C-alpha positions in Angstrom: -54.3 -10.5 121.5 -51.7 -10.4 124.2 -52.3 -10.1 127.9 -51.3 -6.5 127.9 -53.8 -5.6 125.2 -56.6 -7.4 127.0 -55.7 -5.6 130.3 -55.7 -2.3 128.4 -59.1 -2.9 126.9 -60.4 -4.0 130.3 -59.1 -0.8 131.9 -60.8 1.4 129.2 -64.1 -0.5 129.7 -63.8 0.0 133.4 -63.3 3.7 133.0 -66.2 4.1 130.6 -68.8 1.9 132.2 -67.7 1.5 135.8 -67.5 -1.6 138.0 -71.2 -2.3 137.6 -70.8 -3.0 133.9 -68.2 -5.8 134.4 -70.7 -8.6 135.1 -72.7 -7.8 132.0 -69.5 -7.6 129.9 -68.4 -11.0 131.3 -71.8 -12.5 130.4 -71.6 -11.1 126.9 -68.1 -12.3 126.3 -69.0 -15.8 127.7 -72.0 -16.1 125.4 -70.0 -14.8 122.4 -67.2 -17.4 123.0 -69.8 -20.2 123.4 -71.5 -19.2 120.2 -68.2 -19.1 118.4 -67.2 -22.6 119.6 -70.6 -24.0 118.6 -70.3 -22.5 115.2 -66.8 -23.8 114.6 -67.8 -27.3 115.9 -70.8 -27.3 113.5 -68.6 -26.3 110.6 -66.1 -29.0 111.4 -68.8 -31.7 111.6 -70.2 -30.6 108.2 -66.8 -30.7 106.6 -66.1 -34.2 108.0 -69.5 -35.6 107.1 -69.1 -34.1 103.6 -65.8 -35.7 103.0 -66.9 -39.1 104.3 -68.3 -40.1 100.9 -65.1 -39.1 99.2 -63.0 -41.1 101.7 -65.1 -44.2 101.0 -64.7 -43.8 97.3 -61.0 -43.3 97.6 -60.7 -46.5 99.7 -62.8 -48.5 97.2 -60.5 -47.3 94.3 -57.4 -48.0 96.4 -58.7 -51.5 97.3 -59.6 -52.2 93.6 -56.2 -51.0 92.4 -54.2 -53.0 94.9 -56.2 -56.1 95.9 -53.2 -57.8 97.5 -52.8 -55.2 100.2 -55.8 -56.3 102.2 -55.2 -60.1 101.9 -52.9 -61.6 104.5 -49.7 -62.9 103.0 -49.0 -66.6 103.4 -45.7 -67.5 104.9 -43.5 -69.6 102.6 -42.8 -73.1 104.0 -39.5 -73.3 105.7 -37.0 -75.7 104.2 -35.2 -78.3 106.3 -31.9 -77.1 104.8 -30.0 -75.3 107.6 -27.2 -74.0 105.4 -27.0 -70.3 105.0 -27.3 -68.9 101.5 -23.8 -67.5 101.8 -22.4 -71.0 102.7 -24.2 -72.7 99.8 -22.1 -72.8 96.7 -23.3 -73.0 93.2 -20.3 -74.9 92.0 -20.1 -78.6 92.8 -17.5 -79.6 95.3 -15.2 -82.4 94.6 -15.7 -85.4 96.9 -12.5 -87.0 98.3 -11.6 -90.4 96.8 -12.4 -93.2 99.1 -9.7 -95.6 97.8 
């Protein structure tokens, strides 16, 4: 509902019931909104608690299927060789003759 629609409904209510009916209307609307919020919160809690078991089962299956994902990976030991892979050559280089 837009603001103009709410204002129009309020005007109609004011014409039908007068200014004395406004506090009772506000109380009724307040209690209705509160009940609606409580109901939606309760439904959301039920849905989340119902899916908790499913989430746990999915996590168990995921952990069983991929056991390495939870274990920390060990770092490979660093070599003392400081040459870059691009600088290293697979073909042996000829050493200069020391004659």
